[in-house]
Backbone and ligand atoms as CSV (ligand in chain L), in Angstrom:
chain,resi,resn,atom,element,x,y,z
A,1,UNK,N,N,0.673,18.464,-6.316
A,1,UNK,CA,C,0.359,17.647,-7.487
A,1,UNK,C,C,-0.432,16.401,-7.082
A,2,UNK,N,N,-1.528,16.174,-7.780
A,2,UNK,CA,C,-2.361,14.989,-7.548
A,2,UNK,C,C,-2.018,13.924,-8.576
A,3,UNK,N,N,-2.120,12.669,-8.177
A,3,UNK,CA,C,-1.790,11.588,-9.104
A,3,UNK,C,C,-2.698,11.637,-10.335
A,4,UNK,N,N,-2.081,11.473,-11.490
A,4,UNK,CA,C,-2.826,11.260,-12.737
A,4,UNK,C,C,-2.879,9.738,-12.895
A,5,UNK,N,N,-3.967,9.143,-12.422
A,5,UNK,CA,C,-3.988,7.683,-12.329
A,5,UNK,C,C,-3.846,6.960,-13.668
A,6,UNK,N,N,-4.508,7.421,-14.749
A,6,UNK,CA,C,-4.283,6.735,-16.025
A,6,UNK,C,C,-2.806,6.769,-16.447
A,7,UNK,N,N,-2.156,7.920,-16.254
A,7,UNK,CA,C,-0.729,8.035,-16.617
A,7,UNK,C,C,0.120,7.146,-15.708
A,8,UNK,N,N,-0.215,7.125,-14.415
A,8,UNK,CA,C,0.525,6.288,-13.464
A,8,UNK,C,C,0.384,4.808,-13.831
A,9,UNK,N,N,-0.822,4.399,-14.171
A,9,UNK,CA,C,-1.063,3.001,-14.551
A,9,UNK,C,C,-0.271,2.642,-15.800
A,10,UNK,N,N,-0.240,3.555,-16.766
A,10,UNK,CA,C,0.513,3.289,-18.008
A,10,UNK,C,C,1.996,3.172,-17.715
A,11,UNK,N,N,2.505,4.080,-16.901
A,11,UNK,CA,C,3.934,4.070,-16.618
A,11,UNK,C,C,4.336,2.807,-15.853
A,12,UNK,N,N,3.519,2.396,-14.880
A,12,UNK,CA,C,3.832,1.173,-14.122
A,12,UNK,C,C,3.720,-0.053,-15.029
A,13,UNK,N,N,2.720,-0.078,-15.910
A,13,UNK,CA,C,2.572,-1.220,-16.825
A,13,UNK,C,C,3.799,-1.341,-17.710
A,14,UNK,N,N,4.276,-0.209,-18.190
A,14,UNK,CA,C,5.420,-0.251,-19.093
A,14,UNK,C,C,6.706,-0.633,-18.351
A,15,UNK,N,N,6.895,-0.098,-17.147
A,15,UNK,CA,C,8.115,-0.408,-16.379
A,15,UNK,C,C,8.171,-1.857,-15.911
A,16,UNK,N,N,7.014,-2.462,-15.693
A,16,UNK,CA,C,6.988,-3.804,-15.084
A,16,UNK,C,C,6.705,-4.904,-16.105
A,17,UNK,N,N,6.582,-4.534,-17.356
A,17,UNK,CA,C,6.244,-5.516,-18.383
A,17,UNK,C,C,7.245,-6.672,-18.383
A,18,UNK,N,N,6.744,-7.888,-18.354
A,18,UNK,CA,C,7.608,-9.064,-18.440
A,18,UNK,C,C,8.264,-9.454,-17.128
A,19,UNK,N,N,8.103,-8.644,-16.075
A,19,UNK,CA,C,8.733,-8.954,-14.783
A,19,UNK,C,C,7.755,-9.741,-13.905
A,20,UNK,N,N,8.265,-10.764,-13.227
A,20,UNK,CA,C,7.374,-11.524,-12.347
A,20,UNK,C,C,7.897,-11.610,-10.917
A,21,UNK,N,N,9.097,-11.091,-10.669
A,21,UNK,CA,C,9.631,-11.116,-9.311
A,21,UNK,C,C,8.858,-10.103,-8.441
A,22,UNK,N,N,8.283,-10.609,-7.374
A,22,UNK,CA,C,7.383,-9.750,-6.602
A,22,UNK,C,C,8.100,-8.581,-5.934
A,23,UNK,N,N,9.295,-8.807,-5.429
A,23,UNK,CA,C,10.000,-7.698,-4.764
A,23,UNK,C,C,10.399,-6.631,-5.786
A,24,UNK,N,N,10.832,-7.056,-6.964
A,24,UNK,CA,C,11.156,-6.091,-8.024
A,24,UNK,C,C,9.912,-5.283,-8.395
A,25,UNK,N,N,8.781,-5.955,-8.462
A,25,UNK,CA,C,7.533,-5.269,-8.798
A,25,UNK,C,C,7.122,-4.310,-7.681
A,26,UNK,N,N,7.245,-4.771,-6.427
A,26,UNK,CA,C,6.869,-3.908,-5.297
A,26,UNK,C,C,7.741,-2.659,-5.239
A,27,UNK,N,N,9.030,-2.830,-5.485
A,27,UNK,CA,C,9.947,-1.684,-5.453
A,27,UNK,C,C,9.568,-0.667,-6.527
A,28,UNK,N,N,9.224,-1.159,-7.695
A,28,UNK,CA,C,8.896,-0.268,-8.809
A,28,UNK,C,C,7.575,0.457,-8.564
A,29,UNK,N,N,6.570,-0.284,-8.105
A,29,UNK,CA,C,5.274,0.339,-7.809
A,29,UNK,C,C,5.441,1.403,-6.718
A,30,UNK,N,N,6.198,1.056,-5.671
A,30,UNK,CA,C,6.410,1.993,-4.562
A,30,UNK,C,C,7.022,3.298,-5.050
A,31,UNK,N,N,8.065,3.191,-5.839
A,31,UNK,CA,C,8.755,4.384,-6.336
A,31,UNK,C,C,7.823,5.246,-7.183
A,32,UNK,N,N,7.118,4.602,-8.112
A,32,UNK,CA,C,6.247,5.367,-9.012
A,32,UNK,C,C,5.113,6.047,-8.252
A,33,UNK,N,N,4.495,5.330,-7.307
A,33,UNK,CA,C,3.359,5.904,-6.564
A,33,UNK,C,C,3.839,7.015,-5.639
A,34,UNK,N,N,4.966,6.790,-4.956
A,34,UNK,CA,C,5.483,7.785,-4.003
A,34,UNK,C,C,5.705,9.132,-4.679
A,35,UNK,N,N,6.243,9.097,-5.890
A,35,UNK,CA,C,6.576,10.347,-6.575
A,35,UNK,C,C,5.413,10.936,-7.375
A,36,UNK,N,N,4.259,10.251,-7.351
A,36,UNK,CA,C,3.151,10.686,-8.206
A,36,UNK,C,C,2.231,11.702,-7.546
A,37,UNK,N,N,2.338,11.866,-6.218
A,37,UNK,CA,C,1.298,12.641,-5.531
A,37,UNK,C,C,1.878,13.275,-4.261
A,38,UNK,N,N,1.665,14.565,-4.099
A,38,UNK,CA,C,2.200,15.282,-2.927
A,38,UNK,C,C,1.554,14.854,-1.613
A,39,UNK,N,N,0.395,14.218,-1.690
A,39,UNK,CA,C,-0.267,13.775,-0.454
A,39,UNK,C,C,0.435,12.572,0.149
A,40,UNK,N,N,1.237,11.863,-0.644
A,40,UNK,CA,C,1.787,10.571,-0.223
A,40,UNK,C,C,3.150,10.780,0.452
A,41,UNK,N,N,3.208,10.608,1.770
A,41,UNK,CA,C,4.456,10.847,2.501
A,41,UNK,C,C,5.182,9.563,2.876
A,42,UNK,N,N,4.482,8.453,2.859
A,42,UNK,CA,C,5.112,7.138,3.063
A,42,UNK,C,C,4.338,6.158,2.194
A,43,UNK,N,N,5.066,5.383,1.402
A,43,UNK,CA,C,4.432,4.409,0.504
A,43,UNK,C,C,5.216,3.110,0.583
A,44,UNK,N,N,4.555,2.003,0.806
A,44,UNK,CA,C,5.291,0.745,0.806
A,44,UNK,C,C,4.420,-0.472,1.016
A,45,UNK,N,N,5.080,-1.606,0.921
A,45,UNK,CA,C,4.404,-2.902,1.060
A,45,UNK,C,C,4.791,-3.569,2.366
A,46,UNK,N,N,3.835,-4.251,2.961
A,46,UNK,CA,C,4.110,-5.235,4.007
A,46,UNK,C,C,3.726,-6.593,3.428
A,47,UNK,N,N,4.700,-7.520,3.405
A,47,UNK,CA,C,4.507,-8.828,2.761
A,47,UNK,C,C,4.025,-9.877,3.750
A,48,UNK,N,N,3.159,-10.771,3.272
A,48,UNK,CA,C,2.738,-11.919,4.079
A,48,UNK,C,C,3.887,-12.922,4.031
A,49,UNK,N,N,4.537,-13.176,5.189
A,49,UNK,CA,C,5.702,-14.068,5.206
A,49,UNK,C,C,5.452,-15.342,6.008
A,50,UNK,N,N,4.368,-15.391,6.739
A,50,UNK,CA,C,4.003,-16.552,7.551
A,50,UNK,C,C,2.522,-16.388,7.854
A,51,UNK,N,N,1.873,-17.446,8.354
A,51,UNK,CA,C,0.456,-17.280,8.689
A,51,UNK,C,C,0.259,-16.084,9.637
A,52,UNK,N,N,-0.626,-15.174,9.237
A,52,UNK,CA,C,-1.008,-14.040,10.099
A,52,UNK,C,C,0.151,-13.087,10.404
A,53,UNK,N,N,1.161,-13.048,9.533
A,53,UNK,CA,C,2.310,-12.191,9.830
A,53,UNK,C,C,2.771,-11.400,8.606
A,54,UNK,N,N,2.922,-10.077,8.810
A,54,UNK,CA,C,3.424,-9.178,7.768
A,54,UNK,C,C,4.821,-8.698,8.128
A,55,UNK,N,N,5.691,-8.620,7.088
A,55,UNK,CA,C,7.031,-8.029,7.270
A,55,UNK,C,C,7.204,-6.924,6.235
A,56,UNK,N,N,7.987,-5.945,6.623
A,56,UNK,CA,C,8.218,-4.809,5.740
A,56,UNK,C,C,8.806,-5.265,4.399
A,57,UNK,N,N,8.341,-4.630,3.339
A,57,UNK,CA,C,8.877,-4.860,1.991
A,57,UNK,C,C,9.432,-3.545,1.475
A,58,UNK,N,N,9.530,-3.410,0.156
A,58,UNK,CA,C,10.035,-2.161,-0.406
A,58,UNK,C,C,9.173,-0.974,0.021
A,59,UNK,N,N,9.828,0.140,0.385
A,59,UNK,CA,C,9.077,1.343,0.752
A,59,UNK,C,C,9.886,2.588,0.473
A,60,UNK,N,N,9.203,3.731,0.458
A,60,UNK,CA,C,9.852,5.034,0.374
A,60,UNK,C,C,9.245,5.938,1.429
A,61,UNK,N,N,10.076,6.777,2.027
A,61,UNK,CA,C,9.654,7.630,3.133
A,61,UNK,C,C,10.528,7.315,4.329
A,62,UNK,N,N,10.095,7.742,5.500
A,62,UNK,CA,C,10.853,7.457,6.718
A,62,UNK,C,C,10.775,5.983,7.063
A,63,UNK,N,N,11.515,5.571,8.091
A,63,UNK,CA,C,11.556,4.132,8.354
A,63,UNK,C,C,10.188,3.598,8.787
A,64,UNK,N,N,9.905,2.371,8.355
A,64,UNK,CA,C,8.651,1.720,8.731
A,64,UNK,C,C,8.942,0.608,9.721
A,65,UNK,N,N,7.972,0.284,10.582
A,65,UNK,CA,C,8.208,-0.821,11.521
A,65,UNK,C,C,8.339,-2.124,10.743
A,66,UNK,N,N,9.096,-3.053,11.289
A,66,UNK,CA,C,9.509,-4.231,10.512
A,66,UNK,C,C,8.449,-5.316,10.447
A,67,UNK,N,N,7.748,-5.524,11.560
A,67,UNK,CA,C,6.831,-6.660,11.655
A,67,UNK,C,C,5.460,-6.184,12.127
A,68,UNK,N,N,4.411,-6.649,11.462
A,68,UNK,CA,C,3.044,-6.335,11.905
A,68,UNK,C,C,2.225,-7.626,11.857
A,69,UNK,N,N,1.738,-8.114,12.993
A,69,UNK,CA,C,0.837,-9.262,12.953
A,69,UNK,C,C,-0.525,-8.856,12.372
A,70,UNK,N,N,-1.234,-9.818,11.793
A,70,UNK,CA,C,-2.552,-9.523,11.219
A,70,UNK,C,C,-3.493,-8.918,12.268
A,71,UNK,N,N,-3.196,-9.165,13.534
A,71,UNK,CA,C,-4.099,-8.705,14.604
A,71,UNK,C,C,-3.931,-7.226,14.927
A,72,UNK,N,N,-2.946,-6.554,14.293
A,72,UNK,CA,C,-2.621,-5.184,14.713
A,72,UNK,C,C,-2.699,-4.182,13.565
A,73,UNK,N,N,-3.088,-2.967,13.919
A,73,UNK,CA,C,-2.930,-1.827,13.020
A,73,UNK,C,C,-3.876,-1.802,11.827
A,74,UNK,N,N,-3.737,-0.750,11.050
A,74,UNK,CA,C,-4.546,-0.611,9.843
A,74,UNK,C,C,-4.113,-1.666,8.826
A,75,UNK,N,N,-2.803,-1.935,8.781
A,75,UNK,CA,C,-2.299,-2.959,7.864
A,75,UNK,C,C,-2.878,-4.328,8.211
A,76,UNK,N,N,-2.897,-4.640,9.497
A,76,UNK,CA,C,-3.481,-5.912,9.931
A,76,UNK,C,C,-4.955,-6.002,9.577
A,77,UNK,N,N,-5.677,-4.885,9.726
A,77,UNK,CA,C,-7.110,-4.879,9.397
A,77,UNK,C,C,-7.323,-5.164,7.913
A,78,UNK,N,N,-6.467,-4.585,7.062
A,78,UNK,CA,C,-6.579,-4.844,5.613
A,78,UNK,C,C,-6.250,-6.298,5.303
A,79,UNK,N,N,-5.237,-6.841,5.999
A,79,UNK,CA,C,-4.834,-8.229,5.764
A,79,UNK,C,C,-5.925,-9.195,6.245
A,80,UNK,N,N,-6.497,-8.932,7.412
A,80,UNK,CA,C,-7.554,-9.792,7.975
A,80,UNK,C,C,-8.795,-9.803,7.117
A,81,UNK,N,N,-9.191,-8.608,6.684
A,81,UNK,CA,C,-10.481,-8.470,6.001
A,81,UNK,C,C,-10.362,-8.653,4.498
A,82,UNK,N,N,-9.157,-8.455,3.955
A,82,UNK,CA,C,-8.992,-8.505,2.498
A,82,UNK,C,C,-9.692,-7.350,1.809
A,83,UNK,N,N,-9.951,-6.269,2.555
A,83,UNK,CA,C,-10.637,-5.119,1.956
A,83,UNK,C,C,-9.835,-3.842,2.221
A,84,UNK,N,N,-10.005,-2.829,1.340
A,84,UNK,CA,C,-9.300,-1.562,1.518
A,84,UNK,C,C,-9.695,-0.886,2.831
A,85,UNK,N,N,-8.726,-0.265,3.477
A,85,UNK,CA,C,-8.982,0.492,4.712
A,85,UNK,C,C,-8.605,1.942,4.466
A,86,UNK,N,N,-9.587,2.829,4.596
A,86,UNK,CA,C,-9.312,4.261,4.512
A,86,UNK,C,C,-9.505,4.841,5.909
A,87,UNK,N,N,-8.434,5.397,6.464
A,87,UNK,CA,C,-8.511,5.993,7.800
A,87,UNK,C,C,-8.302,7.501,7.647
A,88,UNK,N,N,-9.392,8.260,7.832
A,88,UNK,CA,C,-9.340,9.711,7.608
A,88,UNK,C,C,-8.533,10.412,8.695
A,89,UNK,N,N,-8.582,9.852,9.914
A,89,UNK,CA,C,-7.876,10.464,11.049
A,89,UNK,C,C,-7.287,9.333,11.888
A,90,UNK,N,N,-5.984,9.172,11.810
A,90,UNK,CA,C,-5.366,8.020,12.486
A,90,UNK,C,C,-5.557,8.070,14.009
A,91,UNK,N,N,-5.800,9.267,14.550
A,91,UNK,CA,C,-5.987,9.370,16.004
A,91,UNK,C,C,-7.296,8.725,16.460
A,92,UNK,N,N,-8.233,8.551,15.530
A,92,UNK,CA,C,-9.511,7.937,15.900
A,92,UNK,C,C,-9.510,6.431,15.619
A,93,UNK,N,N,-8.458,5.919,14.995
A,93,UNK,CA,C,-8.359,4.471,14.748
A,93,UNK,C,C,-7.592,3.890,15.930
A,94,UNK,N,N,-8.340,3.190,16.775
A,94,UNK,CA,C,-7.813,2.808,18.084
A,94,UNK,C,C,-6.474,2.072,18.006
A,95,UNK,N,N,-6.360,1.208,17.012
A,95,UNK,CA,C,-5.198,0.321,16.970
A,95,UNK,C,C,-4.166,0.751,15.928
A,96,UNK,N,N,-4.221,2.014,15.538
A,96,UNK,CA,C,-3.252,2.498,14.558
A,96,UNK,C,C,-1.827,2.348,15.100
A,97,UNK,N,N,-0.912,1.864,14.256
A,97,UNK,CA,C,0.501,1.754,14.642
A,97,UNK,C,C,1.213,2.974,14.068
A,98,UNK,N,N,1.716,3.832,14.939
A,98,UNK,CA,C,2.351,5.068,14.473
A,98,UNK,C,C,3.824,4.817,14.188
A,99,UNK,N,N,4.170,4.811,12.897
A,99,UNK,CA,C,5.582,4.706,12.527
A,99,UNK,C,C,6.189,6.096,12.474
A,100,UNK,N,N,5.373,7.088,12.115
A,100,UNK,CA,C,5.830,8.490,12.098
A,100,UNK,C,C,4.749,9.327,12.756
A,101,UNK,N,N,5.147,10.210,13.657
A,101,UNK,CA,C,4.146,11.011,14.377
A,101,UNK,C,C,3.493,12.035,13.453
A,102,UNK,N,N,4.104,12.268,12.284
A,102,UNK,CA,C,3.540,13.246,11.350
A,102,UNK,C,C,2.344,12.684,10.572
A,103,UNK,N,N,2.153,11.372,10.584
A,103,UNK,CA,C,1.069,10.765,9.795
A,103,UNK,C,C,-0.295,11.158,10.350
A,104,UNK,N,N,-1.176,11.644,9.457
A,104,UNK,CA,C,-2.526,12.047,9.871
A,104,UNK,C,C,-3.603,11.127,9.302
A,105,UNK,N,N,-3.379,10.586,8.093
A,105,UNK,CA,C,-4.381,9.693,7.502
A,105,UNK,C,C,-3.676,8.612,6.695
A,106,UNK,N,N,-4.444,7.587,6.359
A,106,UNK,CA,C,-3.797,6.386,5.842
A,106,UNK,C,C,-4.753,5.602,4.940
A,107,UNK,N,N,-4.171,4.989,3.913
A,107,UNK,CA,C,-4.928,4.098,3.018
A,107,UNK,C,C,-4.144,2.796,2.910
A,108,UNK,N,N,-4.788,1.666,3.181
A,108,UNK,CA,C,-4.120,0.368,3.055
A,108,UNK,C,C,-4.980,-0.544,2.191
A,109,UNK,N,N,-4.342,-1.132,1.179
A,109,UNK,CA,C,-5.040,-1.999,0.231
A,109,UNK,C,C,-4.462,-3.403,0.291
A,110,UNK,N,N,-5.318,-4.432,0.262
A,110,UNK,CA,C,-4.799,-5.792,0.166
A,110,UNK,C,C,-4.247,-6.040,-1.240
A,111,UNK,N,N,-3.248,-6.912,-1.330
A,111,UNK,CA,C,-2.635,-7.239,-2.626
A,111,UNK,C,C,-2.741,-8.753,-2.815
A,112,UNK,N,N,-3.278,-9.157,-3.972
A,112,UNK,CA,C,-3.520,-10.578,-4.224
A,112,UNK,C,C,-2.660,-11.094,-5.374
A,113,UNK,N,N,-2.245,-12.367,-5.260
A,113,UNK,CA,C,-1.489,-13.012,-6.321
A,113,UNK,C,C,-2.408,-13.738,-7.300
A,114,UNK,N,N,-1.792,-14.514,-8.178
A,114,UNK,CA,C,-2.523,-15.138,-9.282
A,114,UNK,C,C,-3.631,-16.074,-8.812
A,115,UNK,N,N,-3.413,-16.728,-7.682
A,115,UNK,CA,C,-4.416,-17.675,-7.185
A,115,UNK,C,C,-5.446,-16.984,-6.293
A,116,UNK,N,N,-5.396,-15.665,-6.246
A,116,UNK,CA,C,-6.321,-14.916,-5.399
A,116,UNK,C,C,-5.902,-14.905,-3.943
A,117,UNK,N,N,-4.663,-15.381,-3.683
A,117,UNK,CA,C,-4.186,-15.414,-2.293
A,117,UNK,C,C,-3.612,-14.055,-1.890
A,118,UNK,N,N,-3.751,-13.713,-0.608
A,118,UNK,CA,C,-3.204,-12.453,-0.117
A,118,UNK,C,C,-1.684,-12.568,-0.068
A,119,UNK,N,N,-0.971,-11.689,-0.770
A,119,UNK,CA,C,0.494,-11.745,-0.744
A,119,UNK,C,C,1.108,-10.576,0.028
A,120,UNK,N,N,0.337,-9.502,0.218
A,120,UNK,CA,C,0.894,-8.308,0.864
A,120,UNK,C,C,-0.233,-7.320,1.122
A,121,UNK,N,N,0.106,-6.245,1.832
A,121,UNK,CA,C,-0.756,-5.065,1.836
A,121,UNK,C,C,0.092,-3.896,1.359
A,122,UNK,N,N,-0.587,-2.938,0.737
A,122,UNK,CA,C,0.078,-1.744,0.216
A,122,UNK,C,C,-0.401,-0.564,1.055
A,123,UNK,N,N,0.535,0.105,1.705
A,123,UNK,CA,C,0.210,1.134,2.697
A,123,UNK,C,C,0.665,2.503,2.194
A,124,UNK,N,N,-0.246,3.459,2.208
A,124,UNK,CA,C,0.119,4.848,1.892
A,124,UNK,C,C,-0.281,5.717,3.074
A,125,UNK,N,N,0.669,6.489,3.588
A,125,UNK,CA,C,0.406,7.403,4.705
A,125,UNK,C,C,0.522,8.839,4.208
A,126,UNK,N,N,-0.319,9.710,4.784
A,126,UNK,CA,C,-0.245,11.127,4.444
A,126,UNK,C,C,-0.105,11.961,5.709
A,127,UNK,N,N,0.652,13.027,5.600
A,127,UNK,CA,C,0.755,13.987,6.696
A,127,UNK,C,C,-0.450,14.931,6.711
A,128,UNK,N,N,-1.316,14.818,5.690
A,128,UNK,CA,C,-2.529,15.635,5.638
A,128,UNK,C,C,-3.710,14.827,6.176
A,129,UNK,N,N,-4.608,15.469,6.943
A,129,UNK,CA,C,-5.796,14.748,7.407
A,129,UNK,C,C,-6.735,14.434,6.236
A,130,UNK,N,N,-7.422,13.315,6.327
A,130,UNK,CA,C,-8.467,12.948,5.362
A,130,UNK,C,C,-7.975,13.054,3.915
A,131,UNK,N,N,-6.788,12.512,3.658
A,131,UNK,CA,C,-6.158,12.706,2.348
A,131,UNK,C,C,-6.715,11.779,1.264
A,132,UNK,N,N,-7.368,10.677,1.666
A,132,UNK,CA,C,-7.694,9.629,0.693
A,132,UNK,C,C,-9.198,9.465,0.532
A,133,UNK,N,N,-9.597,9.124,-0.701
A,133,UNK,CA,C,-11.014,8.854,-0.927
A,133,UNK,C,C,-11.164,7.554,-1.716
A,134,UNK,N,N,-12.402,7.242,-2.051
A,134,UNK,CA,C,-12.699,6.000,-2.761
A,134,UNK,C,C,-12.035,5.927,-4.124
A,135,UNK,N,N,-11.840,7.086,-4.750
A,135,UNK,CA,C,-11.171,7.086,-6.058
A,135,UNK,C,C,-9.736,6.609,-5.920
A,136,UNK,N,N,-9.028,7.104,-4.904
A,136,UNK,CA,C,-7.652,6.638,-4.675
A,136,UNK,C,C,-7.642,5.122,-4.458
A,137,UNK,N,N,-8.541,4.641,-3.612
A,137,UNK,CA,C,-8.579,3.211,-3.308
A,137,UNK,C,C,-8.861,2.394,-4.575
A,138,UNK,N,N,-9.821,2.853,-5.357
A,138,UNK,CA,C,-10.217,2.113,-6.562
A,138,UNK,C,C,-9.104,2.115,-7.607
A,139,UNK,N,N,-8.544,3.286,-7.867
A,139,UNK,CA,C,-7.515,3.390,-8.914
A,139,UNK,C,C,-6.247,2.625,-8.526
A,140,UNK,N,N,-5.863,2.726,-7.262
A,140,UNK,CA,C,-4.648,2.020,-6.827
A,140,UNK,C,C,-4.889,0.517,-6.778
A,141,UNK,N,N,-6.089,0.101,-6.393
A,141,UNK,CA,C,-6.400,-1.335,-6.390
A,141,UNK,C,C,-6.319,-1.890,-7.813
A,142,UNK,N,N,-6.774,-1.111,-8.791
A,142,UNK,CA,C,-6.709,-1.566,-10.191
A,142,UNK,C,C,-5.250,-1.713,-10.634
A,143,UNK,N,N,-4.404,-0.783,-10.218
A,143,UNK,CA,C,-2.975,-0.860,-10.557
A,143,UNK,C,C,-2.356,-2.100,-9.914
A,144,UNK,N,N,-2.668,-2.325,-8.640
A,144,UNK,CA,C,-2.106,-3.489,-7.941
A,144,UNK,C,C,-2.580,-4.784,-8.595
A,145,UNK,N,N,-3.837,-4.818,-9.005
A,145,UNK,CA,C,-4.358,-6.019,-9.662
A,145,UNK,C,C,-3.617,-6.260,-10.978
A,146,UNK,N,N,-3.435,-5.202,-11.753
A,146,UNK,CA,C,-2.773,-5.341,-13.058
A,146,UNK,C,C,-1.353,-5.882,-12.893
A,147,UNK,N,N,-0.679,-5.493,-11.804
A,147,UNK,CA,C,0.719,-5.894,-11.613
A,147,UNK,C,C,0.828,-7.271,-10.961
A,148,UNK,N,N,0.055,-7.520,-9.905
A,148,UNK,CA,C,0.309,-8.699,-9.067
A,148,UNK,C,C,-0.592,-9.899,-9.357
A,149,UNK,N,N,-1.698,-9.709,-10.059
A,149,UNK,CA,C,-2.574,-10.851,-10.314
A,149,UNK,C,C,-1.958,-11.794,-11.337
A,150,UNK,N,N,-0.807,-11.421,-11.900
A,150,UNK,CA,C,-0.095,-12.341,-12.825
A,150,UNK,C,C,1.131,-12.941,-12.153
A,151,UNK,N,N,1.291,-12.736,-10.840
A,151,UNK,CA,C,2.500,-13.260,-10.177
A,151,UNK,C,C,2.169,-14.460,-9.304
L,1,SME,N1,N,0.250,2.719,10.350
L,1,SME,C1,C,0.326,1.336,9.946
L,1,SME,C2,C,1.690,0.756,10.225
L,1,SME,C3,C,2.660,0.914,9.112
L,1,SME,S1,S,3.360,2.440,9.037
L,1,SME,O1,O,2.377,3.483,8.950
L,1,SME,C4,C,4.479,2.554,7.835
L,1,SME,C5,C,-0.726,0.519,10.663
L,1,SME,O2,O,-1.383,1.016,11.583
L,1,SME,O3,O,-0.909,-0.625,10.295
């Protein structure tokens, strides 16, 4: 099953209406996205908790590493650059941090708050190679904007 992004956006908008707590929002987005698409084997947030430092937030899937500095991994690259990272083959991304050996490809999106500040990155891992494209990045970025740009 592939994500029906308009339906996913509607469902997340309805579930999160009136909520402003970021962890509550992250937990809800994670759950909805994880169950929306068979390609998604790990879904979760890494939160900016200090300068140049990410800590694990709400996630679904196997365990994720707890701390990622901005200098490391695909998550760090998204946090440093503030731009989406699509990695078609994690074995070719030199600094990929392997939380699960089954992961073959990865999409990481920056998440911004109301003032345009980076508050987190949203990480989706797939056990399938080359699982993500620009449509996934664009549609998920729009969902993240709708939820977090008011927090
Ligand atoms: N692979 C990520 C680390 C997080 S886990 O995949 C859950 C990275 O390279 O930043």
